[in-house]
Structure formats: C-alpha cells, structure tokens
C-alpha positions in Angstrom: -10.4 -22.9 8.0 -13.0 -20.9 6.2 -12.5 -17.6 4.3 -15.7 -16.1 2.9 -15.6 -12.9 0.7 -18.6 -11.0 -0.6 -18.1 -8.4 -3.3 -20.9 -6.2 -4.8 -20.5 -3.5 -7.4 -22.8 -1.2 -9.2 -22.0 1.4 -11.8 -23.6 4.1 -14.1 -21.8 5.4 -17.1 -22.4 8.3 -19.5 -20.5 8.9 -22.8 -21.0 11.6 -25.5 -19.2 13.1 -28.5 -20.2 16.5 -30.0 -18.3 19.1 -32.0 -14.9 17.7 -31.2 -15.7 17.4 -27.5 -15.6 13.9 -25.9 -17.1 13.3 -22.5 -16.9 10.1 -20.4 -18.4 10.0 -16.9 -18.8 7.1 -14.5 -20.1 6.5 -11.0 -19.1 3.3 -9.2 -20.1 1.9 -5.8 -18.5 -1.2 -4.2 -19.0 -3.2 -1.1 -16.4 -5.8 0.2 -16.9 -8.0 3.2 -14.5 -10.7 4.5 -15.4 -13.2 7.1 -12.7 -15.6 8.4 -13.3 -18.5 10.7 -10.8 -21.1 11.9 -10.6 -23.9 14.4 -7.4 -25.6 15.5 -7.3 -28.8 17.4 -4.3 -30.6 18.7 -4.0 -34.0 20.5 -1.3 -36.6 21.4 -1.2 -40.3 22.2 -3.2 -41.9 19.5 -3.4 -45.6 19.8 -3.4 -46.0 16.0 -2.7 -43.9 12.9 -5.3 -45.6 10.9 -8.1 -43.1 11.6 -5.8 -40.1 11.4 -7.4 -37.0 13.0 -10.9 -38.2 12.4 -11.0 -40.0 15.8 -9.8 -37.4 18.4 -11.5 -39.2 21.2 -9.0 -42.0 21.0 -6.1 -39.7 22.0 -4.8 -39.7 25.5 -4.0 -35.9 25.6 -6.4 -33.5 23.9 -5.5 -29.8 24.1 -8.0 -27.0 24.3 -9.3 -26.1 20.8 -8.3 -22.6 19.5 -11.1 -20.8 17.6 -10.7 -17.5 15.7 -13.1 -15.2 14.0 -12.5 -12.1 12.0 -14.8 -9.8 10.0 -13.9 -6.7 8.2 -15.3 -4.7 5.2 -14.7 -1.8 2.9 -17.4 0.5 1.4 -16.3 2.7 -1.5 -17.8 5.2 -3.9 -16.0 6.5 -7.0 -16.8 9.4 -9.4 -14.8 10.0 -12.6 -15.1 12.5 -15.4 -12.8 12.4 -18.5 -12.9 15.1 -21.1 -11.0 15.8 -24.3 -11.2 18.3 -27.1 -10.1 17.4 -30.6 -7.6 14.9 -29.2 -5.4 17.8 -28.1 -6.6 18.8 -24.6 -7.4 16.2 -21.9 -8.8 16.6 -18.4 -9.5 13.7 -16.0 -11.0 14.3 -12.6 -11.6 11.6 -10.0 -13.1 11.6 -6.5 -13.2 8.6 -4.3 -14.5 8.0 -0.8 -13.6 4.8 1.2 -14.8 3.6 4.5 -12.9 0.8 6.2 -14.0 -1.1 9.4 -10.3 -1.5 10.3 -9.9 2.0 11.7 -11.1 3.9 14.7 -14.7 4.9 14.9 -14.0 8.6 14.1 -11.5 7.8 11.3 -13.1 5.1 9.2 -13.8 7.1 6.1 -11.5 9.3 3.9 -11.7 11.3 0.7 -9.1 10.7 -2.2 -9.2 13.2 -5.1 -7.1 13.3 -8.2 -6.8 15.4 -11.4 -4.8 14.9 -14.5 -4.1 17.3 -17.4 -2.6 16.5 -20.8 -1.8 18.6 -23.9 -0.9 17.0 -27.2 1.4 19.8 -28.5 2.1 18.0 -31.8 -1.6 18.6 -32.8 -1.1 22.4 -32.7 -0.8 24.0 -36.2 2.4 25.9 -35.3 4.1 22.5 -34.5 2.8 20.4 -37.3 5.3 22.0 -39.8 8.2 20.6 -37.7 8.7 17.3 -39.6 11.2 15.9 -37.1 8.6 15.8 -34.3 5.8 13.3 -34.9 4.3 13.3 -31.4 4.7 15.5 -28.3 2.5 15.4 -25.2 2.8 17.2 -21.9 1.3 15.6 -18.8 0.7 16.9 -15.3 -1.2 15.2 -12.5 -2.0 15.3 -8.8 -3.6 12.5 -6.8 -4.2 11.2 -3.3 -4.4 7.5 -2.5 -5.1 5.6 0.7 -4.0 2.3 2.1 -5.2 0.1 4.9 -2.7 -2.9 5.1 -3.4 -3.9 8.7 -5.3 -6.7 10.4 -8.8 -6.2 11.7 -9.5 -4.7 15.2 -6.2 -3.0 15.6 -7.8 0.2 16.9 -9.6 -1.8 19.7 -8.5 -3.1 23.1 -8.6 -6.8 22.6 -9.0 -9.4 25.3 -7.3 -12.8 25.1 -8.3 -15.8 27.3 -5.7 -17.4 29.6 -5.8 -20.3 32.0 -4.2 -20.0 35.4 -4.3 -21.7 38.9 -6.6 -20.2 41.5 -7.1 -21.9 44.8 -5.7 -25.1 43.3 -8.3 -24.9 40.6 -7.8 -24.3 36.9 -9.8 -21.2 35.9 -10.0 -19.0 32.9 -9.4 -15.2 32.8 -8.7 -12.5 30.2 -5.8 -10.1 29.7 -5.6 -7.1 27.4 -3.5 -8.3 24.5 -3.8 -5.2 22.2 -3.5 -1.6 23.1 -6.4 0.5 21.9 -5.6 3.3 19.4 -8.5 5.7 19.1 -6.7 7.8 16.5 -5.7 5.0 14.0 -6.5 6.2 10.5 -5.7 5.8 6.8 -2.2 5.9 5.4 -2.4 8.5 2.7 0.0 9.4 -0.2 -0.1 12.7 -2.1 1.8 12.6 -5.4 2.5 15.2 -8.2 3.8 13.9 -11.5 5.0 15.8 -14.6 5.8 14.0 -17.8 6.7 14.3 -21.4 6.0 11.9 -24.3 8.1 12.7 -27.4 8.2 10.8 -30.7 10.7 11.9 -33.4 11.7 10.7 -36.9 8.1 9.4 -37.7 7.9 7.8 -34.2 10.9 5.6 -34.8 12.4 7.0 -31.6 10.1 7.5 -28.6 11.1 9.1 -25.4 9.1 9.1 -22.1 10.2 11.2 -19.2 8.6 11.5 -15.8 9.4 13.4 -12.6 7.5 12.8 -9.4 7.2 13.8 -5.9 5.4 11.7 -3.3 4.6 12.5 0.3 3.2 9.8 2.5 1.5 10.7 5.8 0.5 8.5 8.7 2.3 5.3 7.6 0.8 2.2 9.2 3.5 0.5 11.2 4.0 -1.9 14.1 5.6 0.6 16.4 7.8 -0.8 19.3 6.9 0.6 22.7 9.1 1.0 25.8 9.0 -2.0 28.1 7.7 0.1 30.9 4.5 0.6 28.9 3.4 -3.0 29.5 2.9 -3.7 25.8 5.7 -4.6 23.3 4.2 -2.8 20.3 1.1 -1.0 18.9 -0.2 -0.5 15.3 0.0 3.2 14.8 0.4 5.9 12.2 4.1 6.2 12.0 5.0 9.5 10.5 5.8 11.2 7.1 8.0 9.9 4.3 9.1 11.7 1.2 10.0 10.1 -2.2 11.1 12.0 -5.3 12.7 10.9 -8.5 12.8 10.7 -12.2 12.2 8.0 -14.8 13.4 8.0 -18.4 12.7 5.5 -21.2 13.9 5.5 -24.8 12.8 3.1 -27.4 14.1 3.1 -31.0 13.0 1.1 -34.1 16.3 0.5 -35.9 14.7 -1.6 -38.6 11.0 -2.0 -39.2 10.6 -4.0 -42.4 8.0 -6.5 -43.5 10.2 -9.6 -42.7 12.6 -8.2 -40.2 12.4 -5.8 -37.2 14.9 -4.6 -34.7 14.0 -2.5 -31.7 16.3 -1.1 -29.0 15.1 0.1 -25.6 16.8 1.5 -22.5 15.5 3.1 -19.3 16.9 5.0 -16.3 15.3 5.7 -13.0 16.4 7.4 -9.8 14.5 7.6 -6.5 15.5 9.4 -3.2 13.5 8.9 0.0 13.8 10.1 3.6 11.9 10.1 6.8 10.6 13.6 7.3 9.1 13.2 10.8 7.8 10.8 13.4 4.5 11.2 15.1 6.2 11.6 18.5 8.9 13.6 20.2 11.4 10.9 19.3 14.1 11.3 16.7 14.3 7.7 15.8 12.3 4.4 16.0 13.7 0.9 15.9 12.5 -1.3 13.0 11.1 -4.8 13.2 12.9 -7.6 15.0 14.5 -10.3 12.9 16.4 -13.5 13.4 16.5 -16.0 16.3 17.7 -13.4 18.7 14.9 -11.0 17.7 17.3 -8.1 17.3 16.5 -4.7 15.7 19.2 -3.9 13.1 17.1 -1.4 11.2 16.4 2.1 12.4 14.0 4.8 11.2 15.6 8.2 11.8 14.3 11.7 10.9 16.1 13.2 8.0 17.6 9.8 6.9 16.6 7.3 4.2 14.2 4.5 5.2 15.7 1.3 6.6 19.2 2.4 7.6 21.3 -0.2 9.4 22.2 0.6 13.0 25.1 -1.0 14.8 28.2 -0.4 16.8 30.9 1.8 15.4 34.5 0.6 15.2 37.8 2.4 15.3 39.7 -0.3 13.4 40.7 -4.0 13.7 43.4 -5.9 15.6 46.2 -6.8 13.2 48.5 -8.4 15.8 47.3 -10.4 18.8 
C-alpha cells in the first residue's frame, strides 16, 4: 500500500499602519495532489510457514491479485483583507476559489466568499463613562464554505472486471459498477452569525452570546436507488438542510489574587435542524443500511429533523396471553 501526497503553497502578504488605520492583506495559492496505489495478494496451501508471504510460489492456490489506483487533487486560491480603525471598527473580507477533481467536469470549481464586521462599542466616548462596562463588542458575519467528503471518480461511470465462463473457458469482462452523475457538485453551507462580547466589573465577568443560521445545499450523500434501476445507490447532492441556534458562555473571576484564583464558567447551547427539501419528487429518503440484516432504520423526511428513526407503529402490548 502506498499513499503519496504532494502539497505546495505560495503566499504574498501586505501590512501597513497609518493614522489609526490598520491594513492586513494576503493572497494564498495552494495545490494538493494525492496518489494511492495498493496491491492485494491472497494464497492458500503453503507447505511451511517459515517463509511467511515472501514465497508465494510455494502455495497450492494463488488467487488473482487485486490492484487499485486513485488520484485526486485540489487547487485553491484565497484572498483576504483585514481592516481596522483605532481598534474600534473591524472589517474582514475573504474570497476563496477551490477546484476539486472529484466532481463532474462542469462543476469542479466553486467560489466561497465571506465578510465579517465588528464594532468595539466600549471604545466610544459616550460609553467610556459607564464604569460597569469594561468591554463591549458587536459582531456580524456572513460566509459560504464548501465540502467534498467523497471518494474519487464518483461522477464517472466506472467499470469493474469480472471473470465468467464462456464456452467452457474462463474469460474476463467488465460491468458498470458506478452510475455516472454529470451534475455532482460541491456541498455548500451559507451561514449568518451575530454575536455580542460583554465584559463587566473590570472584566471579572465576561459574557459571550452568539446566534447563527446555517443553510446547507447539495449535501453529498450515498442515495439509495430503487431496485428496478439496476444500481443499489449513487453518490448525489442530497438536498437542503437548515440549522439554527444560539450559544451562551459566562465566565466569572470570583477571586483573582496573587496566590489564589477561582474562576467559574458555564455555557448553554441550543440547535434545531430540519430537512428543508430533497432534490427529487420524493418526500423521504431512507438512510444508510446498518447491522447484519442491512436494514434502514433511519429516514430523511422533508420538514423533519435529520436522522429520525422509522419503524412500525403499535397500538399497545398484550398483557394477557
């Protein structure tokens, strides 16, 4: 087994401070390439265990070796500009382009932008007189990210060799083992986040609050197909999922002396998700098969949370037999 990975990166950065303005810009380019080779040999009937697997020719039954080869890569470009003024106002802008060899020919590249704004309210003159508040910052951000957690060649129609009997002779043929998907593309997530950082009583008590909304499109999933199709499943962009929630963290310094310190922290989070839609005319899709019986106990249904359990409904139990 051999796994070879090549990674190359180049970057250019510019930083400057002038009259309370601070500017930080960077351009990054990366290249990733993975090459995987494997060879699997299996044999039975060795006359002796002394030579282990280094003497295959001494076996009575040598199976056909199985060789595999995979090659996939990722080409990325990133541009980021960060700006701040007198440590009160912050703007951060990012633009990223990724091209992955895993997707279909017309969907290999995608654009992922993001922008973040922050305002340190406690630096304003009209709030500095409020002694109880030592720090207050408001945050707002939007960003899009992409994901490609699939194996290589899933958009192509793959052929797998098979041996069979033809006219009393053992011959080799090929069958289509993977259904082509010309529309396979990136899984993307758009997220909006609003937050508040608050420090009171000379920053002895710090509160962080965040509220977010995430909408994920074109989830990459192994979708089960009807048996009449001829294929059991296909890697496809599954649909749209919504996540929204809040996060709250409170940390307090009860004692902060030279020889003794005591801090208390607590947090609370809540998340709600649901499947907004499927990329088909179906209202539900069975989840992955599990267990020895390969059953599908999990269901994805529009308007419901992800991963609900599906099973028979009962009207009660037998108390007396």
